[in-house]
Steps between C-alpha positions, in 0.01 A plus 500: 500500500223705655605690810335746733734636763374712786721731700472790740350331802632553850427620849336840546328682784130572491433807289802434283531418131648235276514455127483150363622410153402209278745439216366275225683304233442210265164611362352788304438747780247711310273197451462439873333666793680507833347452841643548846389261771589450862477212739540444871537155653171319537310734270414499133701701253337843467487716190650842571522677166486443125621676189427437138692731270316360199164593646617806691343366817614505860323345798563495873367304792290716730749441780781679313312756294641847551824365651648278228576596141576257221691605190671342205815576302451296186842598368652324801241220521449599860197571716526695823286513810551814704372439851444797729350538846581140577346338805566166673205343317699542177760253625513208256696337223427695183489327165464625147332290235440522127188408308442475126124511558493871572172555312324251727656653810336833425164343593377553854777410747655214307838674516515421871482122463839326493388215274458748212877554476753302299832590656611590851804647665664360811371773729655769716438546871353825627494548876345807660575555866269691730 
């Protein structure tokens, strides 16, 4: 059974930090790229960051560049999202997702589109207070 389990969300004050984890199981981790997305009620799911260990590529949305860092521990089948200098606009449910089409996702900004991913986690809430 394929599973992606996010953890690490919570409530933090503006300027604070959180580290999200995405633990994967049930598929060959090295064959997949992992994306982090976030969503607030009434808005579309937004691509935040992407990592492909196979391609050695990392991408970030402009809104988080310089503040968020994505990393992968392939031995643990886990991807992390370190989030620093958080602000209230970062408040959302954060999801990780896995895609087998990592070669395609390297083109333009295709990594940021949710429909390009095969598996999704249940999400973890991040709330940043002002």
